[in-house]
N, C-alpha and C positions, 0 to 999 in steps of 0.2 A: 504493500500500500504506500502510495506517495505521501510523504510527510508534508503537512501544510505549514508553510513558513510563518514565523512570528511576524507581526506587523507593528510598526512604531505608532504609539499613541501620541506621545509628545516628547520633546527634548527639553530638559530643564537643568537647574543647577541647585546646589546646596546654598540657598540664600541665607540660611540661618547662621552658618558657621564657617565653612571652608571655601565656598564659591566653586567647588569642583563640579564638573559637568556630568550629567547622567542621562540615560535614555529610559523611557518607560515603554515597555512593549506589551502586547496582548497575547495571552496564550489562547490559541484558537479553540482548544478543547474545552476550556472552562470559562473563557471570557475574562478571567482575572488578569489584572495588569501586574507587571513585575518590573522592579527597578534593576537596571543593568548598567555597569557591572555591580555585583554585590561585593562590597569591601570585605577583605579577609579579617580586618580588625574593626569591628563595629563600635567597640567601647569608646574609641577616641572621639566619635561623633556626638557622644553624650557628655563628654568631659568639659563642661562649662557651667558656671553658676547661673547662666541665663536660661538653662533648660528648666522651666518652671515646674513641670510635673514632678520633679525630684526634690523640690524645696517648698518652703512656706514663705518665701520672700514677698514682701508687699510694700516696697518703697516707692517705686515710680508709679505714674498714672497707669501705665500699661500693666504693671504687675498687680496693681489694685483691681483693675478690670478683670484680670485672669482669676484672681482669688474670689472676686464677687461671682463670676460665672461658675467657678468650682463649687462654691457654697450652694448656689441654686441647683446645679446639677446633682449635688449630693442629696438634697431633699427629694428630687425626682427619683433618684435611684432607690432611696428608702421606701418611697411610696410604691414604686414598682414591686419591690420585694414583698411588701405587705399584701399586695394584690395577688401575689402568686402563692406563697407559702409562708407559714410562721413556724417557729420552733423547729427549724431544720438546720442541717449542717451545710455551710457555705464555704466555697473556695473562691477567693478573689485573686486572680492571676494578673500580674502587673499592677501591684497594689500601690506603687508610687510611695508617697510619704505616709501612707497608712490611714488616711482620713476616712475612707469608706469602710475599711475593716473596723476602725474605732467606732463609727456610727452604728454598724451592724451589731457589734457587741453591746452597745448601749441600748439597743432595741431587743435584746434577748436572744440573738442568733449565736450559734456556735460557729466560729469563723477560723479558718486558716488563710493566711495570706502569703503570696509568693512575689518577690521582687528581685530581679537579678542585679540591680544597681546598688552597690554598697553604700553610696552616699545617701540614697533614699531610704535604705534600710536603717541607717543610723538616725535619720530624722524621725522615722516611725518609732524606733526604740525609745526615743526621748518622750514619746507620747504613751509609752507602755505597750506598744504593739511590736511583738517579736516576729518579724517576717522571715520566711525561708528564702534561700537563694534560688532553689529549683523545686520542681515537683517530683524529682526522682524517688525520694524516700516515702512519698505518700502512698497509702494502701489502695488497692483496686476497689472500685465500686463503693467509694466511701463518702460521696457528696451528693446531696439532693439538688443543689444549685451550684453552678460554676459561672462566675462573672468574669468578663474580659472587656473592660472599658478602654477603648483605643489601645489595644495591645496586639491583636492578631496581625495588624499591618506591619508590626515590628519584628515578628519572628523570622528566623532564617529559612524555615521550611514549613509552609502551612499544612502540608500533608502529614508530616511527622507530628505537628502540633495537634491536628485533628485526632490522630491515633491516641495521643496522650489524653486528650479530653474524653475519648471513648473509654479509656482504661479507668479513669477516675470517676466519671459520672455514673450514677446508678441508672438502671433501666427506668424509664418514665421520668428521669430527672430533667431539669430545665437548664438550658444554656442561654446566657444573656451576653450578647456581644454588641459593642458600639463601634462604629467605623465611619470614617469620612466617606462621602459619596461624591465621586468625580462626575456624576451626572447633574449636580446641583447648578443653580444659576451662578453662584459666586465662583465656582470652578471654571465655568465657561467664560465668565467675565475676566477673571485675572489670568487665565491660561497658564503659561509656564511660571508665573509668579504666585500661583495659588498655594497658600501655606499648607493646605491639606495634602499636597504631594510630599512635602517635607523629606525629600531624598537626601541622603540614603537611609535615614532613620526609618522611614516608611519603605519597606521592601516590597510590599504588595498593596494593591489599590482595588477598591471594591465599589460595586453599585448594587442596587436591590436585586437585579436578576442574577448576577453571578454569585451573590451570597446564597440565594435560594438553591441554585444549582450545585454549588460546592458542598452544601450540607444535605442535599436531598436523599442520599443513600441511607442515612441513619436518623435524620431529624425531620420534623415537620415544623415549618415556620408558622407560628401562631399569630404573631402580630409584629408590626414595626412601629416605633415611637420616635417622633422628631426630637432632636436636641437643638432647640432654637437658639440657645445662647451661643452655641458653637459657631453659627453663621456670623455672628457679630465679632467674636474673638478672631476667627480665622480671617475675616475680611479686613479687620484692622491690621493684623499682621501682614497680610498680603499687600495692603496699601503701603505699609512701611517698606516692604521689599521693593516695591515699585518707586519708592522715594517720592510719593505724592506730597503735594504742598501741605495739606492738612490731613495726614493719614488717619488720625483718630475719627474725625468727622466723616471723611469720605468712606472709610471702612464701615462705620456705623450705617451709613446710607445704603451701601451695597449689601450689607448683611441683612438689613431690614427688608430691602427689596427682594433678596433671595428668599427670605421666609414668606413674604407675600406671594411670590410666584409659586413657591412650594405648597402653599395651602390649597392650590388647585392641582398641581402636577404630582405632589407627593415627594418630589426630589429635593429634600432638605439637605443642608450642608453636611450634617451628620445624622445618622439614624441608629437607634438601638433595636436590635433584632432579638426577639424572644422565641427560642427554638425548643421544641419538646423532643426528647430522645424516644425513639420508637422501641 
């Protein structure tokens, strides 16, 4: 059988840290986009205090906006958990500085958290949250719910990650995954400057169709939930990358417009997917 070649989706660069150039290609089999080349040493692309998901910094206006969005998203995450199950065992993969794990514990959930970044684990430990570096030592079929908020796009191999999720999650368990959506209006507006691409930290890129297809062999997609604050944050950051005259205001406008358009199309800047294991 003749192999179908990959096709280029977009060429972009690491606007956040190194300015290195990367290509994003589409896998014709799944429709999932992939960043190439994939760096051998990914850790160095996270080694900066400006990577806010690994810290609690709130000094600049932009950092305050990020922390404000994080607090609002945290409330939405807890509300979603309450609507699914209570008094269950939860695994939060990519726990960052531990805020979601801390909130889950405060609401009576039994929680394990995993975060590969040592700096973020240290921040979490100061809050009393002891995060694991990997899932390797966690037992099979031990969790009722697994959450991955903006994590799957970072893993080196999504197929290996899916196998690990299947190992850890109980039958009839719930998988909650949040991902940027490259079919959103803000992605089409900012093009190669769209902060949702975030190469090479984001190694894979998703939309609603390829998420459903990727998980269709083991999971049923129950619902998708918009993350409206993400459109504002991502658009402000994208406007900064473009060196706009007033990036904060221009980013807010594009983010608001993206949410408005998505209220009809469903193509929000970021989406949370609730999947049930069959």
